[in-house]
C-alpha positions in Angstrom: -58.4 -23.0 127.0 -56.9 -21.5 129.9 -58.5 -18.3 129.0 -61.9 -19.8 129.1 -61.3 -21.5 132.2 -60.6 -18.3 133.8 -63.1 -16.4 132.3 -66.0 -18.8 133.0 -64.6 -19.8 136.7 -64.4 -16.2 137.4 -68.2 -15.6 136.1 -69.3 -18.6 138.1 -67.6 -17.2 141.2 -68.9 -13.7 140.8 -72.5 -15.1 140.1 -72.0 -16.8 143.5 -70.0 -14.7 145.5 -71.7 -11.6 144.8 -75.2 -12.6 146.2 -73.3 -14.7 149.1 -71.8 -11.3 150.2 -74.6 -9.1 150.2 -76.6 -11.9 152.3 -74.0 -11.9 154.8 -73.6 -8.3 154.9 -77.0 -7.4 154.8 -78.3 -10.3 157.3 -75.3 -9.6 159.8 -74.7 -13.2 160.1 -78.2 -14.2 161.1 -79.2 -17.2 159.0 -82.8 -17.2 157.4 -84.9 -20.3 157.3 -83.8 -20.9 153.7 -80.2 -19.6 153.8 -78.7 -22.9 152.8 -81.4 -23.7 150.2 -81.0 -20.4 148.7 -76.9 -20.9 148.8 -77.0 -24.0 147.0 -79.4 -23.1 144.2 -77.4 -19.8 143.6 -74.3 -22.4 143.3 -76.2 -24.3 140.9 -77.1 -21.3 138.9 -73.6 -19.8 138.8 -71.7 -23.2 138.2 -73.9 -23.6 135.2 -71.2 -21.6 133.6 -69.4 -25.1 133.5 -72.0 -26.4 131.0 -71.9 -23.3 128.9 -68.2 -23.4 128.7 -68.0 -27.1 127.8 -70.7 -26.7 125.2 -69.1 -23.5 123.6 -65.9 -25.3 123.7 -67.1 -28.4 121.9 -69.3 -26.3 119.6 -66.8 -23.8 118.3 -63.1 -25.1 119.0 -63.6 -28.9 118.6 -66.0 -29.0 115.7 -69.0 -30.5 117.5 -67.3 -33.2 119.4 -65.6 -33.2 123.0 -64.6 -36.5 125.0 -65.7 -37.2 128.6 -62.4 -36.9 130.4 -61.4 -33.6 128.7 -64.7 -31.9 129.2 -64.8 -33.1 132.8 -61.4 -31.6 133.3 -62.4 -28.4 132.1 -65.5 -28.5 134.3 -63.4 -29.3 137.4 -60.8 -26.2 136.5 -63.8 -23.9 136.4 -65.1 -25.0 139.3 -61.8 -24.5 141.2 -61.6 -20.9 139.9 -65.4 -20.4 141.1 -64.5 -22.0 144.5 -61.6 -19.8 145.1 -63.7 -16.5 144.1 -66.2 -18.2 146.6 -64.0 -18.2 149.7 -62.6 -14.9 148.6 -66.2 -13.8 148.8 -66.7 -15.2 152.1 -63.5 -13.7 153.8 -64.8 -10.3 152.3 -67.9 -10.6 153.5 -67.1 -11.9 157.1 -64.7 -9.3 157.5 -67.0 -6.1 156.3 -69.8 -7.5 158.3 -67.5 -8.3 161.3 -69.5 -11.4 161.6 -67.9 -14.1 163.9 -69.3 -17.0 162.1 -67.7 -19.7 164.4 -69.2 -18.5 167.6 -72.5 -17.9 166.1 -72.5 -21.8 164.6 -71.2 -23.1 167.7 -73.9 -21.1 169.9 -76.7 -22.3 167.3 -75.3 -25.9 167.5 -75.5 -26.1 171.5 -78.9 -24.4 171.8 -80.0 -27.2 168.9 -78.7 -30.0 171.3 -80.1 -28.3 174.3 -83.2 -28.2 172.8 -83.2 -32.2 172.0 -82.8 -32.5 175.6 -79.2 -33.2 175.7 -77.6 -32.3 179.2 -74.8 -33.1 181.9 -71.8 -34.4 180.6 -72.9 -35.1 177.0 -73.5 -31.5 176.7 -70.3 -30.3 178.2 -68.4 -32.8 175.8 -70.6 -31.1 173.0 -69.4 -27.8 174.0 -65.9 -28.5 174.3 -66.0 -29.7 170.5 -67.7 -26.7 169.5 -64.8 -24.6 171.4 -62.4 -26.7 169.3 -64.2 -25.9 166.3 -64.0 -22.0 167.1 -60.2 -22.2 167.7 -59.8 -24.2 164.5 -62.1 -21.9 162.6 -59.9 -18.9 163.6 -57.0 -20.4 161.5 -57.2 -19.3 157.8 -55.4 -22.7 156.6 -58.3 -24.7 158.3 -61.4 -22.0 157.3 -60.2 -21.5 153.4 -60.6 -25.6 152.9 -63.7 -25.8 154.9 -65.0 -23.0 152.9 -63.8 -24.2 149.4 -65.6 -27.6 150.2 -68.9 -26.0 150.3 -69.0 -25.1 146.4 -66.6 -27.4 145.1 -68.6 -31.0 145.2 -71.4 -28.9 143.8 -69.2 -28.0 140.5 -67.8 -31.8 140.4 -71.4 -33.1 140.3 -72.4 -30.0 137.5 -69.0 -31.0 135.9 -69.9 -34.5 135.7 -73.4 -34.0 134.2 -71.9 -31.6 131.7 -69.2 -33.8 130.4 -71.8 -36.7 130.4 -74.3 -35.0 128.2 -72.0 -32.9 126.0 -69.9 -35.8 125.3 -72.8 -36.9 122.7 -72.5 -34.8 119.8 -76.2 -35.1 119.0 -77.0 -33.5 122.4 -77.8 -29.8 121.5 -75.9 -29.8 118.3 -74.2 -26.6 117.1 -76.3 -24.4 114.9 -74.6 -24.5 111.7 -75.8 -20.7 109.9 
């Protein structure tokens, strides 16, 4: 099972990480209008490997039956491997693109506050919070878990749904041939 987790986790991570890297390098850190939507849709597509892996294990190795918790655990493990590859992809892409994400993000958030009409002391306080964010984001021990937390909750959701559906042996039963 460990081999399956690594294979499907790597597959999911690459399906998510390669487009992320291309997007970051090509866009140079400039967010598009639909960047977040595209990112999360790509995560869903990549993490569909969780469903495929659980179904394959149920049908080929367990005789068509799998319990919820083992299926869910397998999904979480695959999601964790995919998350690590996602973090590596993000780090590599931002290094290659020479992207200072924290500064660009802070600048955009401050501009958003200004557009809302926030000013004076409130804006100064918010700017100080953004400066603190930039300082924290420079630390890999802060940045890596934050990046991992972008994809892993999606993996948890996909794992829950997959385990819930596939625990029923009548759902997409194995084709006997």
